[in-house]
C-alpha positions as CSV (number, residue, x, y, z in Angstrom):
1,M,151.5,86.6,-7.0
2,A,152.5,89.3,-9.6
3,D,155.6,91.3,-8.6
4,L,155.5,94.5,-10.6
5,R,158.4,97.0,-10.8
6,F,158.2,100.5,-12.3
7,A,160.7,102.8,-13.9
8,C,160.2,106.2,-15.5
9,L,162.3,106.4,-18.7
10,D,161.8,110.0,-19.9
11,A,159.4,112.9,-20.2
12,R,158.1,114.9,-23.2
13,A,155.4,117.3,-24.1
14,D,152.3,115.7,-25.7
15,R,152.1,117.5,-29.0
16,F,148.5,116.4,-29.8
17,A,146.7,117.0,-26.5
18,A,143.9,119.5,-26.3
19,A,145.3,120.9,-23.0
20,P,148.9,121.0,-21.6
21,T,150.0,117.4,-20.9
22,L,153.3,115.7,-20.2
23,L,153.9,112.1,-21.2
24,F,156.0,110.0,-18.9
25,P,157.1,106.7,-20.6
26,L,156.9,103.9,-17.9
27,R,158.6,100.6,-18.1
28,V,156.4,98.0,-16.2
29,T,158.1,94.7,-15.4
30,E,156.8,91.6,-13.8
31,A,159.9,90.4,-11.9
32,G,159.0,86.7,-12.3
33,G,158.5,87.0,-16.0
34,G,154.9,86.0,-15.8
35,A,151.9,87.1,-17.8
36,V,149.7,90.0,-16.8
37,H,146.2,90.4,-18.2
38,A,145.9,94.1,-17.4
39,V,146.7,96.6,-14.7
40,A,144.4,99.4,-13.5
41,L,147.2,101.7,-12.4
42,R,147.1,104.7,-10.2
43,C,150.0,107.1,-9.8
44,Q,150.5,109.9,-7.3
45,I,153.3,112.3,-8.3
46,R,155.1,114.5,-5.8
47,I,157.7,117.2,-6.3
48,E,160.8,116.8,-4.0
49,P,162.2,120.4,-3.9
50,Q,164.9,119.5,-1.3
51,R,166.6,117.3,-4.0
52,R,168.0,120.2,-6.1
53,R,169.9,123.5,-5.7
54,Y,168.5,126.9,-6.5
55,S,170.0,130.2,-7.8
56,A,169.5,133.4,-5.9
57,A,166.8,134.5,-8.4
58,E,165.0,131.2,-8.1
59,A,165.1,131.5,-4.3
60,E,163.6,134.9,-4.4
61,L,160.6,133.7,-6.5
62,L,160.2,130.6,-4.3
63,A,159.7,132.8,-1.1
64,D,155.9,132.5,-1.6
65,L,156.1,128.8,-1.1
66,F,159.0,128.2,1.3
67,G,159.9,131.5,2.9
68,A,163.4,132.8,3.2
69,P,166.3,130.3,2.4
70,S,167.3,130.4,6.0
71,R,164.1,128.5,6.8
72,W,164.3,125.9,4.1
73,G,165.6,123.3,6.4
74,E,162.0,123.3,7.9
75,T,159.9,124.4,4.9
76,L,161.3,122.6,1.9
77,R,158.8,119.8,1.9
78,P,157.3,117.6,-0.9
79,L,154.6,119.2,-3.1
80,Q,151.7,117.4,-4.6
81,F,151.9,117.5,-8.4
82,A,149.3,115.1,-9.8
83,N,147.1,112.1,-9.3
84,V,146.5,110.1,-12.5
85,S,145.2,106.7,-13.6
86,L,146.0,104.5,-16.6
87,M,145.0,101.1,-17.9
88,V,148.0,99.1,-18.8
89,P,147.3,96.4,-21.5
90,G,148.3,92.8,-21.0
91,F,151.9,91.8,-21.3
92,T,154.4,89.1,-20.5
93,G,157.6,89.9,-18.7
94,A,157.7,93.7,-19.3
95,T,156.0,96.4,-21.3
96,Q,156.3,100.2,-21.9
97,V,153.3,102.6,-21.7
98,D,153.0,106.4,-21.7
99,L,151.5,108.0,-18.6
100,P,149.7,111.2,-19.5
101,V,149.8,113.9,-16.8
102,P,147.8,117.2,-17.2
103,V,149.8,120.3,-16.3
104,T,148.4,123.6,-15.1
105,Y,149.8,127.1,-15.7
106,D,147.8,128.5,-12.8
107,L,150.2,130.4,-10.6
108,E,147.9,130.1,-7.6
109,V,148.6,126.3,-7.5
110,A,151.7,125.4,-5.6
111,A,153.1,123.1,-8.4
112,G,152.5,125.9,-11.0
113,K,154.3,128.4,-8.7
114,Y,157.2,126.1,-8.3
115,F,157.7,125.3,-12.0
116,A,157.4,128.9,-13.0
117,A,160.1,130.0,-10.5
118,L,162.8,127.7,-12.0
119,D,165.2,128.9,-14.7
120,D,166.9,125.7,-15.7
121,G,168.1,122.4,-14.3
122,E,165.7,119.5,-13.3
123,I,162.6,119.0,-11.2
124,P,163.0,116.0,-8.8
125,L,159.8,113.9,-9.0
126,L,158.7,110.9,-6.9
127,M,156.1,108.6,-8.4
128,L,154.0,106.4,-6.0
129,F,152.2,103.6,-7.7
130,S,149.1,101.6,-6.6
131,G,146.2,99.9,-8.3
132,T,144.8,96.5,-9.3
133,V,146.6,93.7,-11.2
134,F,144.5,91.2,-13.3
135,A,146.3,87.9,-14.2
136,R,145.0,84.8,-15.8
137,T,145.3,81.5,-13.9
138,G,144.4,77.9,-14.6
139,T,141.0,78.4,-13.1
140,G,140.2,81.9,-14.4
141,L,141.3,85.4,-13.5
142,S,143.1,86.5,-10.3
143,V,142.8,90.0,-8.9
144,E,145.7,91.5,-6.8
145,Q,146.7,94.9,-5.5
146,V,149.8,96.7,-6.5
147,P,151.9,96.9,-3.3
148,W,152.0,100.4,-1.8
149,D,155.8,100.4,-1.7
150,R,156.1,100.5,-5.5
151,E,157.7,103.8,-6.6
152,A,160.1,105.4,-9.1
153,R,162.0,108.7,-9.2
154,H,162.5,110.9,-12.3
155,R,164.2,114.2,-12.8
156,L,162.1,116.3,-15.2
157,P,164.1,118.9,-17.2
158,V,162.7,122.4,-16.6
159,A,163.2,122.9,-20.4
160,V,160.6,120.2,-21.1
161,W,158.0,122.0,-18.9
162,R,158.8,125.4,-20.6
163,E,158.5,123.8,-24.0
164,L,155.1,122.6,-23.0
165,M,153.9,126.0,-21.7
166,D,155.3,127.8,-24.8
167,R,153.4,125.4,-27.0
168,Y,150.1,126.4,-25.5
169,F,150.8,129.9,-24.1
170,P,153.7,131.4,-26.1
171,G,155.3,134.3,-24.2
172,E,152.3,134.5,-21.8
173,G,151.3,133.6,-18.3
174,W,148.1,133.5,-16.3
175,L,146.9,135.3,-13.1
176,R,143.7,134.7,-11.2
177,L,142.0,137.9,-9.9
178,R,138.9,138.6,-7.8
179,T,135.9,139.7,-9.7
180,D,135.9,143.2,-8.2
181,T,139.6,143.6,-8.9
182,L,139.1,142.5,-12.5
183,R,136.2,144.9,-12.9
184,A,138.3,147.8,-11.5
185,L,141.1,146.9,-13.9
186,H,138.6,146.8,-16.8
187,L,137.4,150.3,-15.9
188,Y,141.0,151.6,-15.8
189,K,141.7,150.0,-19.1
190,S,138.6,151.6,-20.7
191,A,139.2,155.0,-19.2
192,H,142.7,155.2,-20.5
193,A,141.9,153.7,-23.9
194,L,144.4,150.9,-23.5
195,A,144.3,148.1,-26.0
196,T,145.2,145.1,-23.9
197,W,145.1,143.9,-20.3
198,D,148.9,143.7,-20.5
199,D,149.0,147.5,-21.4
200,A,146.8,148.2,-18.4
201,V,149.0,146.4,-15.9
202,A,152.1,147.9,-17.4
203,A,150.7,151.4,-17.0
204,L,149.8,150.8,-13.4
205,L,153.3,149.4,-12.7
206,A,154.8,152.5,-14.3
207,Q,152.7,154.8,-12.1
208,A,153.7,152.8,-9.0
209,K,157.4,153.1,-10.0
210,E,157.1,156.9,-10.5
211,S,155.4,157.4,-7.1
212,A,157.8,155.2,-5.2
213,P,160.1,157.1,-2.8
């Protein structure tokens, strides 16, 4: 029976992907040194927010997700980041493969909110592995399941995520608005002859600041 072990060695931005993607180099080891024909690998990645400290500014931005810091003992729970699949080619003993993970900049998604709230440091990740192992035997091909207890931890530098976002959206962010809200903003932008959406939002914020008590 194949005894696979997994380790995440690093993380980097995929410079050639069509959409924002992180690459996680994985070392896959067959503990007995045996030959593996292929692995249909699945990986669930979770963020473990309780495994790092936060500045006051970060805590303020994270209130949408976890509430006030006084409640974090109850609310700071793992967040789902990604579910991805990968075919690992055949190897004997050990091999290294890149696990591609698409990343969203949608600030309505919990993982996107979490990443965007961090200034620096590292993001604690837990990788949970499953899938199917194909191995050659004297009589043909054996098929086994990757045990559900296979996992690896990695601390993703916030700087790597920011590099990725800056590569695709330099100096920008994204917000999702209801259709009627977007239409009203469009009318305001046109009525005031504003060149960009950014100008329209900035003008509205300035008006709100002036009218604030």
